[in-house]
N, C-alpha and C positions, 0 to 999 in steps of 0.2 A: 504494500500500500504506500502511496506517495505521502510525503509530509503534509501536503495540503489536504489529502484525503482523510486525515485523522481528525481534522477540525472542519466540520461541514458547513457551519453557519455561525454567526455571532451568538455565542452562548448556548449553542445547541449540540447535543450528542445525538446522532442519528436523525437530525432534522426535527427534533421535537420543539414545540413552541416554547418561548421564553417563560421563565417562572421566577417570581420574586423570592428573595430569601425568606426564611421562616415558613416555607411552604410544607412543612411536615404535616402529616395527617393529624387532624384534631383529636382522634381517638387514642393517640399514643399515651397521653398523660392519664386520662381516666382508666384506661385498660391496665396500665402499669400499676396505678394506685390500687385498683380492684384486685389485681393479682397479689400484690404485697399484703393487703389487708386480709384477703381470703385465705392466703397461705398460712396465716396465723390463726385467725378466728375460727375457720371451719374445723381444723383438727384439734386445736388446743382445748376449746370449751368442752367438746364431747369426751375427749380423753381424760381431762381432769374430773369431769362429772362421773365418768365410769369408774374411776379409781377412788372415788369418795373424797377427793381433795376439796378443801373449803373454797367457797366463792369462785366457782369455775368461770362464770361469765365475766365478772369484773377482772379476774386474772387474765383472761384471754383479751379483753379490751385494753388492759395495760400493756400486755406484750405486743399487741398489734400497733398501739400508739407509739411505743418505743421503736418498733421495727421501721415504721414510716419516718419517725424522727431521725433515726440513724441514717436512713437512706437520703433524707432531705439534707441533713448536715453535710453529707458527702456529695451533694449536688447531683444526685442521680435523677432528679425530676426536672432539671432545667432543659430548655429547648435544645441547647447545644449538646446535652448528654443523651437525650432520649433516642434510642435506636442506633447509637453510634458504636455500642459494644455488645458483643454476645459472649464475652469472656466469663469464665466460671470464677476466677480468683477474686475479682472485685466483690462479687456477691458473697463469697465465703468470708472475705475480710469483714464485710458489713455484718454478717451473721455472727461471727465471733465477738464483734463489738456488742451485738444485741445480748448474747449470752452473758457477757461481763456485766452489762447494765442490769439484767434481770437478777443476777447473783447478788448485786448490791441491794436491789429492791427486796429480794427475798430475805436477806439478813435484816434489813431495816424494818420490814413488816412482821418478822418472826412467824411467818406462815409455814406450815409443815407440808411442803411440796416435795415429792420424790424427784431428785434431780435427773435420774435416768429417764423416768417417764416424761418429765417436762422436755428434756432434750429430744426424745424421740418425737414427741408431738410437734416441737418447733422445727424439726428437720424438714417438714413439708414446705416451710416458708422459702428457703433458698432454692429448692427444686422448682417450685412454681414460678418464682421470680426469674430463674434462668430460662425456663421454657418460654415465658412471656418475652424476655429480652431477645431470644433467638427469633421468635415470630416477628417482633417489631423490626429487628435488624434486617430480616429477610425482606419484609415489605419495603423498608426504606431503601435497600439496595436496588430493588426493582424500580422504585421511583427514580432513582438517580441514573439508572440505565437509560431512562427516557428524559433526562435533563430536568427533573422536578426535584423539589426540596433541596436546592443547591444554592451556593453563593456565586453570584456573577462577579467575575474578577477582571479588573483592568490591570494589565501588566505594564510596568514602566521600566524602560532600560534600553541599553544598546541592542540593536537588532539581533546580534548573535546570541547574547545572553537571554534576551526575551524569547527567542525561538527555542532555546534549550528548555526554559521553564514551561513554555506552552506545550511542547512535545512531551515533556515528562508528565504533565498533568493530563494530557489527552490520551496517554497510553493506557490509563486505567480508569475505571468507572466506579470504584469502591470508595470514593471520597466526595466531599461536598463542593468542590471548586470547578467551575466551568468558566473558561476564559472567553470574554465577550469582545475584547478589543485590546489593542496595544498602543501605548504612547512611546514611539521610538525616539531614542536620543541619538542624534546624528543622522546622516543621509543614507546609510547603507540600507539595502533592501531586506525585507522580511521574507522568509521562506516557509513559515509554518502554515500559511493559509489564513491566519487571523488578520482582519483588516487593521491597518494603521489609522487609528481615529484621530491622531494628532502627531506632530513631531516637535521635539525640543532641540534647541541648538546644541552643538557639540561642546561649547564652552558655557559656563554659568553666565546668565545675563546680568546686566547691571541692576535691573529691577526685578524683584522676585515675581511680580505679576506676570512677566513674560513666560514664566514656567507654569505657575499654578492656574492661570486662566485657561490655557489649552487643556490642562489635565482635568480641570473641573468640567469643562465643556465636553470632553471625551467621556467622562464618567456619566454625565447626563444623557448623552447620545446612546451609550451602550447599556444603560440601566445598571451600571455596576454598583455593588454595595461593599466592595473591598478593593483597595489599591495595593498591588503587590509589586515591590521594587526588586528587579533583578540586579545582581552585582555587576559592576563595571567601573572603569577608571574615570569615566565622564560624569559619574554621579558622586561627586565629592561629599564629604560629611556636612560641610556648610550648606551646600546646595540641597541636600536631602533634608536637612533640618528645616530650612525655610519652606520647602515644599510640604513637609509634614505639618507645620503650623497651619498652612492654608487648607490642607485636607481636613485637619481636625476642626477648623472653624466651619468648614462646609459640611461637617457631619459624616465624612467618609473615613472609615478605619484604614489604617496603614499596616502592612506586614512586609517584612524583608526576607528574601530568599538568599541565604548565605552562600549558596553554591554547593553545599554538602548534599549528598544523596545516600539513602539507605543507612542512616544513622538513627538508632532507636532513641526516642525522646529521653529515656532514663539515663542515657549517656551524656546528655547535654546539661550544662549548668551555666547560667548567666550571672556575671558579676560586672562591676564597674570600678575602674581604677583611674583616678584623677579625671573623672568625668568621661572616660573612654569605655564604652560597653565592650565587654569581652565574653566570648562564648567558649567555655571550656568543654573539651570532649574527653570523656573517660576512656582509657584504653580498653580493648576487648579483654575478656577473661582468658588468660593463658596459664595462670597458676593461682594458688590461694584456696580459700575455703570452698568457693563455688565449684572449682575443678575437682577438689577432693570429694565433695558431696555428689557431684555428677558421676564420678567413677564408682562410688559406693552404691548409688542407686542403680547404675547400669548393671553391675555384677549381681546385686541382689535380685533385680528384676529378671536377669537372664537365668539365674539359678532357679528361681521360682517358676519361670516359664518352661524351662526344660523339664522340671519335675512334673508340672501339671500336664504338659503336652506329650509326655512319653507314650501313652497309649495311642494318641493320635498320630505320632510319628510312625509307630509300627503299622498302623492302618495305611498311611500314605506310602510307606515303603512297599507294602504288599501290592497296592494298586499300580505303582510305577513298574514293578517287576513283571506284573501280569500284562501290562500294556505294551512294553517293548523290551528287547534284550539289552542288557548292559547293567552297570552298577546303579544303585539307588541314589547315591550321592555323587555330586559333581564338584570337584575342587578346581580352583582357579587362582592364579597369582594376581593379587590386587595391590594397589599402593595405598598405604595408610598415613598416619601422622608423620609429618616431617619427611615424607617421601620414602618411608621404610616399607619394603614389600612384605606381604604376608599371604598365607594360603586361606582363601575364603571358601566356605562350604555352602552348597545349595542342594536342594533336591534336583535331580536331573530332569530337565524338561526337553532335551534335544536328543537326537540320535547320537550314537557313540562317536561317530566320525565328524561331528559338527565343526570342530575347530579346523580340520583339514579342508572342509568344504566352504569355509568362509571366503577364501580367495576367489572361488568361482562366482560368488554372489556379490562381489564388491561393486559391480556396476548397478546393482539393484538397491543399493543403500538409499534409504529415504530420509536420512538425517544429514544436516550440515555439520561442519566441524569434525572433530576426531571420532565421534560416536558412530557405531554401526547399528542400525535398527531397520527391520522390515516388518510391516504390519502383518504380512502373510508369509513368514519365513518357513520355507519347506522343511527345514531341519527340526522344527518344533514338533513333538509328538502330540497325539490326541489328548492324552492326560496332561501333558506339559502345558498345552494351551490354556486349560482350565486352571492349572496351578499358577500360571503367570497372571491370569486375569484376577485371581483372588489373592495374589502375592504370597500364597502358601509355600511357594518354592524358596522363599527367603528365610523360613523359620530356622533351618540349621545354623544360620548366622548368629543365633543366640550363643553358640559355642564360641564364636569369635569375640562376642561381647564379653562372655565370661572370662576369656583369656586376656582381655584388655586390649585386643587389637582393633576393636570397633566399639561404637557406642550405640545405645538404643536410638538416639537421634543425632543426625549429622548429615554432611554431604554424601552424595552417592559415591561408593568406593570405585575409583577408576582403574582401568587396565594400564599396564606399563606402557603399551604403545600409544595410548591416549595421552599419558603424562609426557611422553617424549615430544608431543606436539604442542604442549602448553606454552603460552607466553608468560611473561612476568605476572600479569594480573591473574590468570587462571591458576598459577602455582599457589596462590594464597588459599585455595580450597584445601590444601594439605596442611594448613595451620591448625586444624582440629581433626579429631578422629572421624573417619567416615561412619555413617550411621545406617541402622536397619531401616529407618524411615527419616523423613526430613521435609523441608519445604518443597522439594522437587516432587515428592510423592503426593502431597495434598494439593499440588498446583497443576497437575496434568501429566506428570511423569513423561512417558515417551512422546507425548504430543508437543512438548516444549521444544523450541529451537535450542541450538547450542548456546547462543548468547543469553537466552532466558534462563537456561539451566545454570550457567556460570553466575549470572546475577543473583539468582536465588541462593546458591551455595555461598557466595561471598557475603550476602546479607546475613546469612546464618552465622558464618564464621566470625563476623565482626560484632554481632549483636546477641549471641546466644546467652541464655540464662537458664537456671534450673526450672524456674517458673515457666519460661517459654517452652522448654522441652516437654514439661507435663502437658501443656496446652496442645502442642503438636501431636503428642501421643494420643490424646483424646480425639483430635481431628483426623488422625490417620484411620481410625475405625470407619468413619464415613467414607473416606477416599477408597478404602479397600472394598467396602460393600458396593460402591458405585462402579469401581473397576475402570474408570475413564483413563485412557492413555496407557493401559497395561497390556503390552504385547511383546 
């Protein structure tokens, strides 16, 4: 697709009609509140009454009120927050706060409530809240695919920088920003396909009005509700400050794009030194408590998985042997952390001479870059095709995780001949252990291009956390059931 093709019309994705900010559906807040209140009131009152606890209805009302209060205090009901997250951990954090508050109330009231019974009754609250959040998030994502419930953005900057910002925002639809126009600084041409609503001189003008009047006019023409400044040497600090004053006076918020990409917000910290704003970036986790905890969870999870799945392994081994001649397991040299090779185990999904036949099929490769993939690879057996679609062929890699060669979550483990073709950027994939699952698996797997796969792996390598790993494991289940991109 051409650069211009990614932005079809001012402020529209897919040609949808313009939509003003704050266009989230009006039912988000009442439904979210109803789910939060119902998740406490409906189970708590009957459970307490059934166990003979005193004052079941008032107790349920107090618990429901505290649950909504905790959620409101953490700004879960604001327009900016509704529908934006489907994560489990923020809800669990709120729920733990609720339990703490109820413990204080319990002690102060001196009521005889069984803590285990109360905790079980209250466990429905986070579950219903999470289900509601997922439903709202799914609906909001659908709206944004048709350019509704979005912020209309006016990008200001030198054409090259502005094009980069526009293309980055246009490449995905899971966010709230749609670019409606550009105010170009200088005379260079824009290539992103978004119209130049106005142009500013390459050098700061003597009068600030020569900058802010065209910007304000462009914002009014494009219906923008946010000005986004792209980095560039022609937008000096003094010039930007004067422009910001005018935008604030006109009621138009201002945001700055620092030029960084794929950096998790938790790694950013803003400070000011001598009036100069600084953006600190925390280094990726390469050692320390997070790495030790990840390793412990990996090995414990692998050991538990091998123990629980042992009977299933035996069944799969029998099916593979009955389907085609050859060994049950396939071993292959892969490249791991810091470029160290290791032997990776999988259930065999191909005929025994598959490696020798790969050269014959080189011309039929459907992937770009170093990867070799065919949607209808003739070397794959009948059972192997089903194992690949369900990702069951990957289960023996739990042995590699137990040995410390792989992680439960991480980049895809590459072949040595793939690594031989890596450039300096792709080599950073090897800064962390390869994983049994990862961003690549929940984002399309083999349907991804080489550049997309590398971008996802680099994003993970730079931003991983134990909390993020747990979230990816939970999302992997849906990706495995869906089977999209697995062949």
